C-alpha positions as CSV (number, residue, x, y, z in Angstrom):
1,N,102.8,153.1,190.2
2,A,103.1,154.1,186.4
3,A,102.2,157.5,186.8
4,F,103.3,158.7,183.3
5,E,102.9,155.6,181.6
6,E,102.4,155.6,177.5
7,C,102.2,159.7,178.2
8,T,103.6,159.6,174.6
9,G,103.5,163.7,174.4
10,L,106.0,163.8,177.4
11,E,109.4,165.2,176.3
12,S,111.7,166.4,179.3
13,V,110.9,165.9,183.1
14,I,113.1,167.4,186.0
15,I,111.6,165.4,188.9
16,P,111.3,167.9,191.8
17,D,113.4,168.0,194.8
18,G,111.8,166.5,197.9
19,V,110.5,163.7,195.8
20,L,111.6,160.3,197.7
21,T,110.6,157.5,195.6
22,L,110.1,156.6,192.0
23,E,107.6,154.0,191.5
24,P,108.0,151.1,189.0
25,H,106.8,151.6,185.2
26,C,106.8,155.3,186.0
27,F,107.9,156.4,182.7
28,K,107.0,153.3,180.7
29,G,106.7,153.7,177.0
30,C,107.0,157.4,177.1
31,E,108.2,157.3,173.3
32,S,109.0,161.2,173.0
33,L,110.8,161.6,176.6
34,T,114.2,162.5,175.5
35,S,115.8,163.7,179.2
36,L,114.9,163.1,182.8
37,A,116.7,164.6,185.8
38,I,116.5,162.8,189.1
39,P,117.1,165.0,192.2
40,E,119.2,164.0,195.3
41,S,116.1,163.7,197.4
42,V,115.2,160.5,195.9
43,T,116.0,157.4,198.0
44,S,114.7,154.4,195.7
45,I,113.7,153.7,192.0
46,G,111.4,151.2,191.4
47,D,111.7,148.2,188.6
48,S,111.3,149.0,185.3
49,F,111.0,152.6,186.0
50,I,112.4,153.8,182.5
51,I,111.7,151.2,179.6
52,F,110.5,151.6,175.8
53,C,111.5,155.3,176.2
54,T,113.1,155.2,172.5
55,A,113.8,158.9,172.0
56,M,115.7,159.1,175.3
57,T,118.9,160.6,175.1
58,D,120.2,162.1,178.6
59,L,119.5,160.8,182.2
60,Y,120.8,163.5,184.8
61,V,120.9,161.8,188.5
62,H,121.9,164.5,191.3
63,H,123.4,161.7,193.5
64,T,127.3,161.7,194.1
65,T,127.0,158.2,195.4
66,P,124.9,155.8,192.9
67,L,121.3,154.6,194.3
68,V,121.0,151.1,194.9
69,I,119.2,149.5,191.9
70,D,118.7,146.2,190.0
71,N,118.8,145.0,186.7
72,K,115.2,145.8,185.9
73,T,115.1,149.5,186.7
74,F,116.5,150.6,183.3
75,D,115.9,149.0,179.9
76,E,119.1,147.4,178.6
77,E,118.6,148.9,175.2
78,L,118.3,152.6,176.9
79,K,121.6,151.9,178.7
80,Q,123.1,151.4,175.2
81,H,122.6,154.8,173.8
82,I,121.6,157.4,176.3
83,T,124.1,159.7,178.2
84,L,124.1,159.4,182.0
85,H,124.9,162.5,183.5
86,V,126.5,162.3,187.3
87,P,127.7,165.0,189.7
88,S,131.3,166.2,189.1
89,G,133.8,163.7,190.5
90,S,131.6,160.7,190.8
91,K,132.2,159.0,187.2
92,D,134.1,156.5,189.1
93,A,131.4,155.6,191.5
94,Y,128.8,154.9,189.0
95,S,131.2,153.4,186.5
96,S,132.1,150.5,189.0
97,S,128.6,150.6,190.7
98,P,126.3,147.6,190.2
99,Y,124.1,148.1,187.3
100,W,125.2,151.8,186.8
101,K,128.1,150.6,185.2
102,D,126.1,149.1,182.4
103,F,125.3,152.8,180.8
104,H,127.8,152.9,177.8
105,K,128.5,156.5,178.0
106,I,128.8,158.0,181.9
107,V,129.8,162.0,182.1
108,D,130.2,163.8,185.3
109,D,129.1,167.3,184.3
110,I,126.6,168.2,187.1
111,T,127.9,171.2,189.2
112,P,126.3,171.8,192.6
113,T,124.5,174.8,190.8
114,G,123.3,172.9,187.8
115,I,125.0,175.3,185.7
116,S,127.8,174.2,183.6
117,T,128.5,176.8,181.2
118,V,128.3,180.6,180.8
119,M,126.0,181.8,177.9
120,T,126.8,185.4,176.8
121,D,124.2,185.2,173.8
122,P,121.3,183.0,173.9
123,G,120.5,183.5,170.2
124,D,117.1,182.4,169.2
125,A,116.4,180.7,172.6
126,I,113.5,181.4,174.8
127,I,114.3,182.6,178.0
128,F,112.2,182.4,181.4
129,D,112.9,183.8,185.1
130,T,113.1,181.5,187.8
131,N,109.5,181.4,188.4
132,G,108.7,180.1,184.6
133,H,107.5,183.5,183.6
134,H,108.6,184.2,179.8
135,I,110.9,187.1,179.7
136,G,112.6,189.0,176.6
137,C,116.3,189.0,177.5
138,L,118.7,187.7,180.0
139,Q,118.4,189.2,183.4
140,L,121.0,189.5,186.0
141,G,121.1,186.1,188.1
142,I,120.0,182.8,187.1
143,N,117.8,182.5,184.0
144,I,116.3,179.5,182.5
145,V,116.7,179.1,178.6
146,K,115.4,176.9,176.3
147,K,117.2,176.4,173.3
148,K,116.2,175.8,169.5
149,D,117.1,172.2,169.7
150,G,114.6,171.9,172.7
151,Q,117.3,171.4,175.2
152,V,116.7,173.5,178.5
153,V,119.6,175.1,180.8
154,K,119.9,177.1,183.5
155,V,122.2,180.4,182.6
156,F,123.9,182.7,185.1
157,K,124.5,186.6,183.9
158,K,126.5,188.6,185.7
């Protein structure tokens, strides 16, 4: 329980594939947390999983079919101002599912590869290979790019 509670320096989290359960209060009070990605391997999310995360802007849920949650899983205020990103083609399922439908902005922009756009020039971004090593420029294949605005994206170079 409460694995990252009150972790005020935490900004972005990608929960690794293979994690099955997200315990109650896991990210309670993480004031700097802006984005969180939940993999398809997760089968349950505890009460008050994300609450009092005032900087949160994006939640990525990689389940095509919405998980069963209750009204205490997410902070009501959170549902008003963040974007819920779900897999392509599953927006209707989330828009009609209990409690998920309460998110005011639901977009189905998660693709199976996690790559949604092609970038030809990363500009002033910081580039990493898939092992997390800093590299100077885009390499052939998949690259991890941290943009100037702090957003981290996967980029595929042909």
